[in-house]
C-alpha positions as CSV (number, residue, x, y, z in Angstrom):
1,M,-19.3,-117.9,-234.7
2,R,-20.1,-116.0,-231.8
3,Y,-23.6,-117.5,-231.0
4,L,-22.1,-121.0,-231.4
5,I,-19.0,-120.3,-229.0
6,I,-21.6,-118.9,-226.3
7,I,-24.1,-122.2,-226.7
8,L,-20.8,-124.4,-226.7
9,S,-19.5,-122.4,-223.3
10,I,-23.0,-122.9,-221.9
11,F,-22.8,-126.7,-222.4
12,I,-19.4,-127.3,-221.0
13,F,-20.1,-125.3,-217.7
14,T,-23.6,-127.1,-217.4
15,N,-21.7,-130.4,-217.7
16,S,-18.6,-129.6,-215.9
17,N,-20.9,-128.5,-212.6
18,A,-23.2,-131.6,-213.3
19,Q,-19.8,-133.9,-212.5
20,Y,-20.6,-133.0,-208.8
21,D,-23.9,-134.4,-208.8
22,D,-22.4,-137.7,-208.7
23,E,-20.1,-136.6,-205.4
24,P,-21.0,-138.4,-202.3
25,R,-23.3,-136.3,-200.1
26,A,-25.4,-136.1,-197.1
27,Q,-29.0,-137.2,-196.7
28,E,-30.3,-133.7,-198.0
29,T,-33.7,-133.3,-197.4
30,Q,-34.0,-137.0,-196.6
31,P,-34.6,-138.0,-192.9
32,I,-31.5,-139.4,-191.7
33,K,-32.2,-143.5,-191.2
34,W,-30.9,-145.8,-188.5
35,D,-32.0,-148.8,-189.5
36,K,-29.2,-151.4,-187.5
37,P,-27.9,-149.5,-184.3
38,P,-25.0,-151.6,-182.6
39,V,-26.8,-153.8,-180.0
40,M,-25.9,-153.2,-176.5
41,K,-24.1,-155.6,-174.2
42,A,-25.3,-154.7,-170.7
43,K,-26.9,-156.9,-167.7
44,N,-28.4,-153.9,-165.6
45,I,-30.4,-152.4,-168.8
46,C,-33.0,-150.0,-168.7
47,A,-36.4,-151.2,-170.4
48,S,-37.2,-148.5,-172.5
49,L,-36.1,-144.8,-173.4
50,R,-37.9,-141.7,-173.1
51,V,-36.9,-138.6,-174.7
52,I,-38.5,-135.1,-173.8
53,D,-37.5,-132.7,-176.6
54,M,-37.1,-129.3,-174.9
55,R,-35.4,-127.5,-178.1
56,A,-36.9,-124.3,-179.4
57,N,-36.4,-125.6,-182.7
58,K,-37.7,-129.1,-183.0
59,K,-38.4,-129.3,-187.1
60,S,-34.4,-130.3,-187.7
61,I,-31.4,-130.8,-185.9
62,G,-28.9,-129.3,-187.9
63,N,-28.0,-128.5,-191.5
64,T,-25.8,-130.1,-194.5
65,K,-24.1,-128.8,-197.6
66,T,-24.6,-130.4,-200.6
67,G,-22.2,-131.5,-202.7
68,V,-18.2,-130.8,-202.7
69,I,-18.0,-127.0,-203.4
70,S,-21.8,-125.9,-203.2
71,N,-23.0,-123.8,-200.0
72,Q,-26.4,-124.6,-200.5
73,Q,-27.7,-125.3,-197.0
74,E,-30.3,-128.3,-196.5
75,P,-32.2,-129.1,-193.0
76,L,-31.0,-132.5,-191.4
77,T,-33.9,-134.3,-190.2
78,V,-35.1,-137.4,-188.2
79,T,-38.4,-138.5,-188.7
80,P,-41.3,-138.5,-187.2
81,S,-39.7,-136.6,-184.4
82,L,-36.3,-136.8,-182.3
83,E,-38.0,-138.4,-179.6
84,A,-39.7,-141.4,-181.6
85,F,-36.3,-141.6,-183.3
86,L,-33.9,-142.0,-180.6
87,Q,-37.1,-144.1,-178.6
88,D,-37.0,-146.6,-182.0
89,A,-33.1,-146.9,-181.8
90,Y,-33.1,-148.0,-178.1
91,Q,-35.5,-151.0,-179.0
92,K,-33.2,-151.9,-181.6
93,M,-30.1,-151.6,-179.7
94,K,-31.6,-153.5,-176.6
95,P,-30.4,-157.3,-176.5
96,T,-33.4,-159.8,-177.7
97,A,-33.7,-161.6,-174.9
98,M,-33.5,-159.0,-171.9
99,A,-36.6,-156.7,-170.9
100,G,-35.0,-154.4,-168.6
101,T,-36.4,-152.6,-165.7
102,G,-36.7,-149.2,-165.7
103,E,-37.0,-145.9,-167.9
104,L,-34.1,-144.0,-169.2
105,I,-34.6,-140.2,-169.7
106,F,-33.1,-137.8,-171.7
107,V,-34.2,-134.4,-171.3
108,V,-32.8,-132.7,-174.5
109,Y,-31.8,-128.9,-174.7
110,N,-29.9,-128.9,-177.9
111,L,-28.8,-131.1,-180.5
112,S,-26.8,-129.4,-183.7
113,L,-25.0,-130.8,-186.4
114,E,-23.1,-128.3,-188.5
115,D,-21.5,-129.2,-191.9
116,R,-18.2,-126.8,-192.8
117,P,-19.4,-124.1,-190.5
118,D,-16.1,-122.5,-191.0
119,G,-16.1,-123.4,-195.0
120,T,-13.4,-126.4,-194.1
121,E,-14.3,-129.8,-194.5
122,T,-15.1,-130.2,-190.9
123,G,-18.4,-131.4,-189.2
124,T,-19.4,-130.4,-186.2
125,L,-21.9,-131.8,-183.3
126,Y,-23.3,-130.3,-180.0
127,F,-25.7,-132.4,-177.6
128,D,-26.6,-130.6,-174.6
129,A,-29.2,-132.8,-172.6
130,D,-29.7,-133.9,-168.4
131,V,-30.0,-137.7,-167.9
132,F,-32.5,-139.3,-165.7
133,R,-33.3,-143.2,-164.7
134,D,-36.5,-143.7,-163.3
135,Q,-37.4,-146.9,-161.1
136,D,-40.3,-147.8,-159.9
137,G,-41.6,-144.0,-160.5
138,K,-38.9,-142.5,-159.1
139,Y,-36.5,-140.3,-161.1
140,K,-32.8,-140.0,-159.9
141,F,-30.7,-137.7,-162.1
142,L,-27.6,-139.2,-163.9
143,N,-25.6,-136.7,-165.2
144,K,-25.6,-134.0,-167.4
145,I,-24.3,-134.1,-171.1
146,D,-22.7,-130.8,-172.4
147,S,-20.6,-132.0,-175.5
148,F,-19.3,-130.9,-178.4
149,Y,-17.2,-132.8,-181.2
150,E,-15.7,-132.5,-184.2
151,A,-15.0,-134.6,-187.5
152,R,-13.0,-134.2,-190.5
153,A,-12.5,-135.7,-194.2
154,T,-10.1,-135.1,-196.7
155,L,-13.1,-134.5,-199.6
156,D,-16.7,-134.3,-198.0
157,V,-17.4,-134.4,-194.4
158,S,-21.2,-134.0,-195.0
159,N,-21.5,-138.1,-194.5
160,K,-19.3,-138.4,-192.0
161,L,-21.0,-135.9,-189.7
162,V,-24.2,-138.0,-190.1
163,K,-22.2,-141.0,-189.2
164,M,-20.6,-139.5,-186.2
165,F,-24.1,-138.4,-184.9
166,L,-25.3,-141.7,-184.9
167,N,-22.0,-143.1,-183.5
168,K,-22.3,-140.7,-180.4
169,M,-26.0,-141.5,-179.8
170,A,-25.0,-145.1,-179.9
171,S,-22.3,-144.5,-177.3
172,I,-24.3,-142.1,-175.2
173,I,-27.5,-144.5,-174.7
174,G,-25.0,-147.4,-174.2
175,Y,-23.2,-146.0,-171.5
176,Y,-26.3,-144.4,-169.7
177,A,-28.4,-147.4,-170.4
178,N,-26.3,-149.2,-167.9
179,K,-25.6,-146.9,-165.4
180,D,-26.5,-147.9,-161.8
181,N,-28.9,-145.2,-159.9
182,K,-26.7,-145.9,-157.0
183,E,-23.9,-143.8,-158.4
184,T,-26.0,-141.1,-158.3
185,D,-27.1,-138.9,-155.1
186,E,-30.4,-139.5,-153.2
187,K,-32.3,-136.6,-154.2
188,I,-35.7,-138.2,-155.7
189,Y,-37.5,-135.6,-158.6
190,T,-41.1,-135.9,-159.9
191,L,-41.4,-135.7,-163.8
192,E,-42.0,-131.9,-163.4
193,E,-39.1,-131.2,-161.7
194,I,-36.8,-133.2,-164.0
195,T,-37.8,-130.5,-166.6
196,N,-37.5,-127.8,-164.3
197,K,-34.4,-128.8,-162.7
198,R,-32.0,-126.1,-164.6
199,I,-33.9,-123.5,-163.8
200,T,-34.5,-124.6,-160.3
201,D,-30.5,-125.4,-160.0
202,K,-29.6,-121.5,-161.4
203,V,-31.8,-120.2,-158.6
204,A,-29.6,-121.3,-156.0
205,L,-26.6,-119.3,-157.7
206,P,-26.4,-115.5,-157.4
207,I,-25.1,-114.6,-160.5
208,Y,-28.3,-115.8,-162.1
209,N,-30.5,-114.8,-159.4
210,S,-29.9,-111.4,-158.5
211,S,-31.1,-108.1,-159.6
212,G,-28.1,-106.8,-161.0
213,F,-24.5,-107.8,-161.6
214,K,-21.9,-105.5,-159.5
215,K,-19.5,-103.5,-161.1
216,G,-15.8,-104.9,-160.4
217,I,-13.1,-107.7,-160.8
218,Y,-14.0,-111.4,-160.9
219,Y,-10.6,-112.9,-160.3
220,T,-12.0,-116.3,-159.5
221,V,-14.7,-118.1,-160.7
222,D,-16.5,-118.5,-157.8
223,Q,-16.5,-114.8,-157.1
224,F,-18.4,-115.1,-160.3
225,I,-20.9,-117.5,-159.4
226,N,-21.5,-115.6,-156.3
227,N,-21.8,-112.1,-157.7
228,M,-19.1,-110.8,-155.5
229,P,-16.6,-108.9,-157.3
230,V,-13.5,-106.9,-156.0
231,D,-14.4,-103.2,-156.1
232,T,-10.8,-102.2,-157.7
233,P,-10.9,-99.1,-160.2
234,F,-10.0,-100.0,-163.9
235,V,-9.8,-98.8,-166.9
236,R,-10.6,-100.4,-170.6
237,K,-8.1,-99.7,-173.1
238,T,-9.1,-101.0,-176.8
239,Y,-6.2,-101.3,-179.4
240,T,-6.8,-102.3,-183.4
241,W,-4.8,-105.1,-184.7
242,D,-4.2,-106.4,-188.0
243,M,-7.3,-106.8,-190.4
244,G,-9.1,-104.5,-188.2
245,F,-9.4,-106.6,-185.1
246,K,-10.2,-104.9,-182.1
247,A,-8.2,-105.7,-178.9
248,N,-9.7,-105.1,-175.2
249,F,-7.3,-105.0,-172.3
250,F,-7.9,-103.9,-168.6
251,H,-5.5,-101.8,-166.7
252,Y,-5.8,-101.0,-162.8
253,A,-6.6,-96.9,-162.8
254,K,-4.6,-94.5,-161.2
255,S,-6.1,-91.5,-158.6
256,N,-6.7,-89.4,-161.6
257,G,-8.4,-91.9,-163.6
258,K,-6.0,-92.8,-165.7
259,A,-4.8,-96.1,-167.1
260,A,-1.8,-97.6,-164.5
261,E,-0.3,-101.2,-164.7
262,R,-2.1,-103.9,-167.0
263,I,-4.1,-106.7,-165.2
264,N,-3.1,-109.9,-166.4
265,E,-5.3,-112.1,-168.0
266,K,-4.1,-114.5,-166.2
267,N,-5.2,-113.2,-163.0
268,F,-8.8,-113.1,-163.4
269,F,-11.9,-114.8,-164.5
270,A,-14.3,-112.2,-165.7
271,I,-15.0,-108.2,-165.7
272,Y,-18.0,-105.9,-165.2
273,D,-17.5,-102.9,-166.3
274,G,-21.3,-101.4,-165.4
275,E,-22.6,-102.3,-169.0
276,K,-20.8,-105.0,-170.6
277,W,-19.0,-108.3,-169.3
278,W,-15.4,-109.4,-170.6
279,V,-13.5,-112.4,-169.9
280,S,-10.0,-113.2,-170.3
281,D,-8.7,-115.0,-173.3
282,I,-5.4,-115.9,-174.7
283,N,-4.1,-112.4,-174.6
284,F,-6.8,-110.3,-174.6
285,C,-10.7,-110.0,-173.4
286,S,-13.3,-111.1,-175.4
287,A,-17.0,-109.4,-174.5
288,M,-19.3,-111.8,-172.5
289,N,-22.9,-111.6,-173.2
290,Y,-26.2,-112.7,-171.2
291,S,-29.3,-113.6,-172.5
292,D,-31.9,-116.4,-171.8
293,G,-30.5,-117.5,-169.0
294,E,-27.0,-118.2,-170.3
295,F,-23.6,-116.4,-170.4
296,R,-22.2,-116.6,-174.0
297,T,-18.7,-115.7,-175.3
298,V,-16.2,-116.6,-178.3
299,K,-13.3,-117.9,-176.7
300,Y,-10.3,-119.8,-178.2
301,F,-10.3,-124.0,-177.4
302,K,-7.9,-126.3,-178.8
303,Q,-9.2,-127.8,-182.2
304,A,-9.0,-131.3,-183.4
305,Y,-7.3,-130.3,-186.6
306,S,-4.6,-127.8,-186.0
307,G,-0.7,-127.2,-185.8
308,K,0.8,-130.3,-186.9
309,N,-2.2,-132.0,-187.9
310,A,-3.5,-129.4,-190.2
311,S,-1.6,-130.6,-193.0
312,G,-2.5,-134.3,-192.3
313,A,-5.9,-134.4,-193.2
314,S,-6.2,-137.4,-194.5
315,A,-4.5,-139.2,-191.2
316,V,-6.5,-137.4,-189.4
317,G,-10.1,-138.3,-190.9
318,A,-9.0,-141.8,-190.8
319,V,-8.3,-141.6,-187.1
320,F,-11.5,-139.3,-186.0
321,G,-13.4,-138.9,-189.0
322,I,-16.2,-141.3,-187.8
323,V,-15.7,-141.4,-184.4
324,G,-15.2,-137.7,-184.2
325,F,-13.0,-135.7,-181.5
326,L,-14.6,-134.4,-178.4
327,I,-13.4,-130.4,-177.7
328,T,-13.2,-130.0,-174.1
329,E,-9.5,-128.0,-173.3
330,G,-10.2,-124.4,-173.1
331,I,-7.9,-121.7,-173.3
332,D,-7.8,-120.6,-169.7
333,E,-6.1,-123.4,-168.4
334,A,-3.4,-123.5,-171.1
335,M,-2.7,-119.9,-170.2
336,Q,-2.0,-121.0,-166.7
337,T,0.3,-123.4,-167.8
338,G,2.2,-121.4,-170.6
339,K,0.9,-124.0,-173.4
340,S,-1.0,-121.4,-175.4
341,N,0.4,-121.8,-178.8
342,K,-2.0,-119.9,-181.2
343,A,-1.5,-122.6,-183.8
344,D,-3.0,-125.3,-181.9
345,W,-6.3,-123.1,-180.6
346,G,-9.8,-121.9,-182.8
347,R,-12.3,-119.8,-181.8
348,Y,-15.5,-121.4,-180.8
349,K,-19.0,-119.7,-179.3
350,S,-19.3,-120.7,-176.0
351,K,-21.6,-121.0,-172.8
352,F,-20.8,-120.9,-169.2
353,N,-21.5,-124.0,-167.4
354,P,-22.2,-123.7,-164.2
355,V,-21.9,-127.2,-163.1
356,T,-18.3,-127.8,-164.3
357,K,-17.5,-123.8,-163.8
358,Q,-16.2,-123.6,-167.4
359,F,-17.0,-122.5,-170.6
360,V,-17.9,-125.0,-173.1
361,P,-17.7,-124.8,-176.9
362,V,-21.1,-125.1,-178.9
363,A,-20.0,-123.8,-182.4
364,R,-17.3,-122.7,-184.5
365,A,-17.0,-119.2,-184.5
366,Q,-17.8,-118.0,-188.3
């Protein structure tokens, strides 16, 4: 009888798991297909799209988790390459009778899809690229794309994540395919220069081009970019909060080196203590790292699905689930206006964008 119970238990367990094999899921290891992208309606369309893939990892564009309850990750891929995938889609998006002129160019630095990165039914998309347009061998810069989107579903967000990716790519391609060169500056780039533009631009900024960071308080973002802090003595103090979270604060220093008045996080952009960078967050400071030419930290951003929307997942999914929600509002501005209700905010990995002079989210913090 004991052996019968064991065998029966194995049978029940196997079949109880088998039911999830029929659940909707993402493409798994199958490449994403885009057979019928929307046809563009444009008058000044480019003849073709060229994609220059600068990503370190060109094998995939992110990951998906199979099934509803599984945490097994599978790579999301496009074939035969990201360049060919988007270039083929562009030709399908062109109106049949329109030849077009010039060439649209995407220099892609990052493209990342993440399926349920924080364990909730949320999918994220991060796209980082420079956009150029070629007319008679003259390359003009149109814009820098540095955008992070979220989508949510009530049950399984995996398929909606793929749909969001295709939807956003179609919107971005359609917008820039018809963007006029006249709206840009007059600078002309060579093909080699367009792939080095970001490096060249940063060379002109002292914070990216100095022999060493200067210790002090950077009250404004311009002081930070110019590596020109105010040399005011300060003291860092660390307190352990609930769940072992360590909160860091800065105080002005007395003549004896002890802490005096706390420096309000609203009143400065960053602090460099001689070893580490610190940036202001909701009501404490977060560590900031510099690597590979980028300043990175974890900060609060206003999330798409929080606060009053957190309990309305089905409604939120219907509104934003396919199109996706653009995450842009950082905590810094909210701190200045006093609208920093923690229930509306989530923790995101972010990097500093020297063009907008703001941090932009790139991924959900685990």
